[in-house]
Phi, psi and omega in degrees: 000318179295321179296319179296317179295322180295318180294318178298320179294322179298314180295323179295315179294324178297319179295316179298316180297319180295318180295325179283322186280318182273052178272083182292156183285063178221182178295163185299322182290349180259008178292148180278152175240129181233136178227135178204171179289326180214151178229142177221131178249122179245134184064213179249355189230357184244131176238132180243117176253131186225134176086112177050054185276136175225134179235133178240126181204122177050043178086345178276149179229127182240129176240135181203172177272333181204137178226134173244121181253121178255106184293325181296318180270350182056045184233156175241125172256118192240136175249131187277187005293138186250136174229116180243121182247129179284166184301321182289339184082355181275344183240131180228131179242129177241139181203168178264325178215158180205151172230104189237158169293160185299329179270007175063018180272340181221157176147185182237135175236142180247153184048057191252157173226137176249121182246121183250123175055031180057026181233290187275129178244133177239111180262135185216155174292322183216143180230135178243131174261129185231121172059019180068007183238319185256143172235115181254132182238143179248138180052079195248145167236120183244135177192155173250010182273145175284134179248120182281156178297133182091354178229113183267006185251112175284169180299318173218154178202156172242121176256137184216152177292323183207142178226137176237128176253121178262108183291327182290313180274348181056052179234151177240126181249124180254138177244122182057063185271146178228120180268131183234141172245121181052036178086356183261122178295129180237345184203136176242130181229117181299317180227137182213132175237130180220149178287150176279168188297342182277350183267121182276328184222130177202143177293133179156178181283143172260173182295135180285160173231151180247133179226133178234128175230156180292336180273322186257345184083196181271132181220163179234138176251128181236092183289142174237120186260131182236121176277136179238064184087190183283342189236011181211153175204163182222134176240121176250130184231100171291142181222111181242139181234166183286345179257039170063036174258131180234122185223145169235120176260150178220151172214120178244130180234141178216125179257136178242175182295330184246005181173197181204160176228156176217127177246125180223157180172185180201154177231134186223151167230126182211179180268358178293318172233092188296139175077009183238136173275124183249155181189172181215144181217138178217133176233124180220153180188171181207136182221148173270134181247166176301159178061029174067020173280156179231131177255129176223148178212150181205107182242135182221146174207155182215150185285328182209158187297333186269350190298315183296320178290320181299323185252016173067030181274323181177174181234024178293148175255358170217139176253131175244135176244134186214153169229134190215140172241126184224157168211127178236120177231177179302122178069016181211140173218130178233134181214135172226127184212154173231129185233137173239146184239145171230121183270144174242011182278149180296324189261017179232157175233144180300329183289338185255004172248158180300113179279334178223128176233130180234131180229147172223125185227135171232122183230128184223133173253146182202161174270150187257019172060237184297328179292330179083166179084191183233137180237169179213150178228130176229124174246135185210142170238148180215132177222137176223141187229134174249145181286335177288152177243011181286131180276005180232167177273106186237356186238322190239001174055043177254011180064019176241126178306138186297335184248010186300125174244140185228138169233136184218140171237129184228149173222134181222135173238146178218160183205144174209144179217135185249151178226153172258116183263173177304154180068015177080016178282133177262118178254140182225134171256130185215158178186165176207157180222134182232140174231130182231144173234123185247145170231119187235136178224165181055046178218120184291340184257313190254010186300144178121189180248143180206161178233160179212137170237143182209140179219155176222143178213153181182184176232154181226133179238125176237136181230087182283132174249124185241134176234125176262122182274157182296328182279001179105350178281169179215151178231143179229124172245128185223103170279142182225134174232128180233119180252120185234147175235129174222157177296145179264357182291137180261138177261150179271086181224145176286151180241108177244332185256007183226031181280332182259108185247129177257146175235107183214180183292343179284332180240016178303325182246036177271150176288333182213121183265359175285135186285337182247204184249346185290332179237148178230148181280127189242160173091150174297144183200162177233124174261119186235136178196167177215142180228149176228132181224138175233131177247126182256142180296343177284355175106358179257159180213157178218143179216146180224138178229137177227132182201170181199158178245129177247130183243154177292326181203155177275112182264003176065032185264351181239150178276167183293337181277351182279335187083002183250002183287154177091175178291332174236131180288171170292165176283136174253124176231125182225146180216150175217146182219125184230132176252158182292339182275009176103000178276129178224132179234126177230145179212151182212133178232138172240114188229150176274185183297335179272009181065021173281135187280123173270315180207138177213146177209147179218148180216135177235126177232145179216125176236083181255172180296333181244334186234133172234132185218136173220110181228143180217151178223137180227141178224124181213141178285163178293144179205102180300330179295335178259019180057041179229080184291339180240154177299152177248123177217102191219143177236132177231144183222133169229121185225149177218128183228125176275109183288323173203182183304339184250333185255134178226133179248145179231152176214139175217147180192160177215132182234133180259105181288331179294319178270353180056049177203157175285151177263302176218156176208144181210144176234146178213151178219129182233135173243129181218121172226201186289346188230350184208147170234128183233126181237132172226136183219150178220127180223156181220127173256120187266336186286158180221157177205187178290343183260328186229155177244160174303136187222141172253135185234128178237130181234147181214129178218149181221127178238128175267118182277133182126347176245118185074176184247022187280327186244132178265133182288163179253198181297140177286152179295152181265128180272137177280138180272000000 
């Protein structure tokens, strides 16, 4: 106890002496604080601190084994090991010996290391501190890689005669730099400037990437990033290939107080289409408006159908450009949008598809007070315009006049109210009414103005049976019968937005299964189904649904591929299985009475710590009404597997069983550790058309972690003992 008190008293007296002795010629709040195991004052100007010495001054912290302070010279002589931490905490200096100014802003350190943002390390024979801003190092080795004991060679390193770190600008300047991989010199650069790890944005070159395709040859992309103030930047990327392709890519970003915009695109000259300048442009943004409205826009255009595939931009076969204002609140949704389309398909022309589509929607849900239940109101306008004026189908054989223009105003109200009946049966009364006014032009069959009213009403009975198991699990069986009445009269209206109809467990009990407004489901019918679900306390669940639609008469309103044609629909069978570890399996079959498959789809997803998988398969019969003249039988797979903490492999592919050939396939391999990210990818597009040819694409990129703040490091390598 006496020893403990003596030691505490010694440290207290040392602190008091340091505070009195290190009275630098600054304000009181800038005085230095020194703590050590022992203090000795010699003469009138020298203080010697020995053992576990710590000095605090202007946010800097210095730890050493021994410090000698000469007040007359205003210098610190320090014996290591030395650890100097800057105020921000992003810079750390380690050394064996040092001779510094009293405020630690200037001086010389020997056998020193500079550590930036706990990533990049610069080891030097000698280090000079200048003006509290610059750190100059002589005979330097820089790397962010971990070096194991017994191995002095990092995965990558930069060796330089001299390096200067500017703390204010957060830049690193290399003089006579040599870049090495695994100790092998691969590049010599007389002068090199790179951002330190704490800097997120700085003007300069970014890491290049290499891309090889069978059409363009081998090329290199060298991005140059330009800062335009605190809220804007520009990236220019020259791209040159061995097959005479010259491209400049650009990306401009600007952030505002209420939103941001991004402009991206590219311009190319190549031998694929000789003598033509090719390009792509995209403008997108999002802004917050008063009254909680949101403005968003996304516009895209391309010079020719093959450009995006040739240069790896995307594989869409139609481009849509839109501007939209929306607001979604509790029980309310408002949307106004304008959309333009550009087709890249072989069998379509821009003049014969809607070049401009404008919609306005107001949707409101509300309670009906004394009447009870819940109601809804939807008001909507829709307009679409084609540049062609031909009243017949003359270019693309889609049975739609090339110049048909449509304007529509719609109003819909709906209501439903539920009751609990004896034996736990839930009864619901429901209905809806729709009124539409159409104006059609440039159509030889439907031209003119017309109106339509349509309504549906019915009752729904649900009888859930619940079983609680002794182990904590539960099962629910729920038979459902829905009886609906709608008018059977057909209106003479064109159908453009409701040609693709899905029949699944989500709309088995819907009043209208058409996705748009041009077509409505007609005739009396009964929707019948039963579902079974089991929830297990271990976190997994399984569910099965079986259902069918019975109609009073076949009104010929559905195509054969929908599964809803005829007086009786096909059977719908759906199942889902989910595990707590992220595995989910879903499947759906639509079959006729002979068990012949009309449509089937299955999907398996897995999101595990090492494996991610998303695979889907679809099978559908041909249906010209759904613009599917040939059967669809396709399998797609996207997989990602972590081979070890640093290596990750990816695979993606799509196979068309109807055509008996692959569509696309891709392989990728990524290495990521504390100091480097390496990506290599190989992909192949097998399909061909009048615009594009089968192409093989090879990509290679390398990022050095520790320069700038763009890439986050991964797990550090494990050293063998």
